[in-house]
Structures are given as C-alpha cells and as structure tokens.
C-alpha positions, 0 to 999 in steps of 0.5 A: 508515480508523481506527475511529470509536470512536477519534474518539468516545473518544480524539480526543486520541490521534488528533490526537497521532498526526497531530501526530507526522506533521506533520499538522493535527488539525482534521479530527478535531474536524470528524469528531467534530461530524459523528458526534455530529450523525449519531447525533442524526439517527438518533435523531430519524428512528427516533423519527419512524418509530416514531411514524408506524408507531404512528399508521398502525396507529391510523388503520387502526382509526379509524372517524371519517373527519374524525379519520382525515383529520386524523391522515393529514395530520399523518403527511404532515408527519411524512413530510416531516420524515423525508425532510428528516432523511434528506436531512441524514443523507445529507449528514452521512454523505458528509462524515463518510466523506470526512473519515474517509478522510483521517485517517491511522493512529495511529503506534506509540509507538516511531515517532519524530515527524518526516519522512524526515530523522528515519528511524533506521538500526537495523541494517547488514548486509554490507560495501560492495564494494571495487574497485581501479578506479572503479566505474561507475554503471548509467547508464554501465555498462548502455549500455556493456554494451548491456543498458540503452537510454534512447533507445529508451525515450524513443522508444517512450514518453517520458522516464523510460522505458527498454528492457532488452535481452538478458542485462539483460532476462533478469537482470530476469526472473531476479530476479523469478522467483527472488524469487517462488520464495524467498518460496514457500519462506518460506511465501507462496502465489503469486498472479497478479492483475490489473494493472488494478483498480476504483476501490473496490479502490484505495480499499480499499488506502488509495491513494485519495483521497490519491494520486489524482494519482499514479495512471494511470486509464482514464477510459472504463472508470473503472479504474486501473493498479496502483501496486503488487500490494498493491492487488489483494492487498487487493482479492481478499478485499474483503467476505469473512469469513475463518475464524480457523483460515485465518489468517495468510494469506501471499501473494506476487505480481509486478506491474508498477507504474505511478505518475505520479512527480512528479520534479524535477532531482536525483540520484534522476532519473538512470538507472533509479532512478525511473520511471513503470513498474517491476517489483516482487515484493510480500509480503502477509499477512492476520492476526488482531490477536494475530498481527500484530506477530510476522508483521510482524517475520517479513516484515521478516526475509523481505525482509532474507533476500532481500537477504542471499541476493543478497549486497547490503549493506543498512541497515534504517531505522525510518521516522519518522511523517511518512515512514510510509505514512498507512495504517501503524502502523509501517514499516521501509525496507530500503536496499541499497548501490549502488557505482556511484551511491554511494548507498543505494537503497530496495528494500523498505518493510514496513508493519504496517497493522492494520485500516486497510485491512480497514475500507475493504475490509470484510474480517473473520474469524470467531473460533473462540471467541466470536460475531460477526466482527472486522476482520483485520490486514494487512501488506505489504512489497516483496520486493523492488522493481525496478529498484533491486535490478537496479541494485545487482546490476549495480553491485556485481558489475561487473569492471574490464573492464566485465563484470558477474558474475551472483550465484551464487544467480541462475545457475539462473534465467539459463540458465547465464549467469554473466557479462555481457560487452559482446560477449555482448549484442545490439541 
C-alpha cells in the first residue's frame, strides 16, 4: 500500500495517479477524513489516559475518603470515555486500513494514461519466421504430434485443462530447467517455495483484496494456491529487517500458478494460451530505493535475454496506467510472436513495485549509515511464463512434415532429442 503521508501531504497527486488508471479518486478523500479523525482520537485518548494516570496517583495520596470516592467515580467516567474512544478508534482503523489496501500505487510520469489499447511498443527484436507452407496453430500441431491432449485434460479436471505427453512434457520441463539455470547465471539465487500460502502472504504481495475471486482457496485451512511465485517470494521476508549491504537480493523460482480465469468466447481461449493452471519461472528482487530503477531495467534485460536465447521474436511494451498492476509504478510486457496462432503472446510482465508490497509485508532494511529502518523496494517479473513460451517454440520451429525442431539452446535439457516427430510420441 502507499505511504499515508502521501494522503496527508499530496492527496492531489494520489488522485491524479488514480485518474491516470481510470479509477475514481473518492477513496482518497475518505482516507484523508479517516486519518484526521484517527489522529484526533489518538490525542483525545492519550490526554484522557494521562489525566487518569495523574489523578490515580493523587487518589493514592488522598486521606479524605469522601473526596477520594468522588475522584474514583470521576475516573470511572473517564475510563468509560476512554473505552468508547478506543472502540471508535478501532472502527476508524479498520475502515482506513481497508481503504488504504485498495488505493493503487502512483504511476511514474512516463506511464501514459489509458488502458490496454494505449500500451506503447517501445522495441522490436528478431524477425518473424518465414515458411513455405501454412504453419499450424498449436491446437492442431500438438494433437497431431501426440504431445498435447485436450480431451484427457477435460476428462481429468474439466475445461481449460490439458495433458502434455512424451517429448511435449519433456520440452515443458526443459524450458523450466533451462530458464532457472539461465537466471542463476544472470545472478539470481534459486528458491523452491511452497505452492500453498497463508492469506496474509497473499495480501502482502498485493493480490488481496482485489483478486480474491480469481484465487483458489482451501476454506478448511484458510490457505491459498499460489497465483504466481511472486507471492511466496514476497512472503519469505515478511516482517524481516535486512541489512543494506545484503541488497540487492535477486531470487528466481519455479511454481505452478493457479487462477480462476474469467474467460469468454474469443481468440484467447483456444488451445493452451489461457488456463486455470500453468507453469511460470519468476524473477524477484529486493533493493534499496536508490537501486530500484537500475535493477528494474536489468530485470527487463534479463527477460529479453531469455527470449533472445530461444530465438523468439518479441516486442517490448510500456504498459499504460490502466493496464499496469495496481501495485506497480511502471510495468513492461514482453510479447513473443507465435507463427501458427499469428498472434503476439505475452510471456513476461516486469514491474517496479517500489515499497508498495514492503509496507504490506513489513519488510525493511537497516541503512549502513544513519539510524532507524526504511522499507525495501521490490521488483518482479516472469522469466518466462508457460505455456505461451511453449506455444511459440512449437509453432515457430515447426517443419513442413509436421515435425518440430528443438531450439539449439534446449538440446542439453532434452536428453539428446533434437526433433519431435509424430512417430516418436507415445500415448
């Protein structure tokens, strides 16, 4: 969440940031009112408590019984006032905290107003593959190769699920292992984190309250399946105080991701482009505020390097405010070209979050110079998301005979398999 001081000192800036996102700024005014009332209540309560403490000492020294009883009766009334004010303070705190949890981060100046249609393409890399035949989309190519089975996924679970088989499953696993190894070489420390987390962990990462309806929850244990490894990577340092000389900390982790996707008919629902379960390799950083922007740009470069090593043509988009995560100051998307779908598919979103998550999670660092502690900055990005990366690899490397060539960079992770043919797959 944002710093309450921004509401106190620059409410206009906060509302302008919300307007950029296309969000009503009325909650800022209500938060300002509640914050002022909260501070008034604190003064009243502390004044009454100080009075009670002073009079309590006087009562202990009084010898006149009648006068003492009168003072005691008066202090009972003061106690009742304190209880009433404490009750009101708790209600104000609850409402204020609820509103603060919904106010988004302030977009950076270079982030344009508007929604998805206003995202700006700032870079292209690579040429779209050329074919002397009509390339097939993965929803035809995969079943013909015997590596994607939609019917089995529906049989086991339901719509929007599928089963990968043989070299298809191995290719998915190879992509995950290769990406993790690449990020380790880029300076990230691999983490293996829980795939089920507590509600406060989900809140700390900024997924609650907004995305509650999109999350899978175990009601009996009050635990959530992770929607992204970003959530446990935020949670591992909840309430910690880190030393400045340990920053930046760069982590990478694989996790399955579970989301209740709200999908309607359209191009995004065909094949395996969107589903309720998918794999993703995540990059995550903890930095000081001074390190934040440089580390963010480096993470963007790291995600781009992943696409480049796979030979996937891509474009880099600076997201407009209305399409940027509410926890982020700024986000870039990377979209790769999929020759069969004839679409640009998002495989990574990289965001500079600032101290938005750290405030929720209570993550601070101790400066090497000066006193006290400060909130860390956090940065997150996909490196990369599957299955869309898998889709692009399959569709862009298909051959006229229906086979698929394995990218050179992945062959060591494929056990020597360099081509997927229909006759090589098994049910």
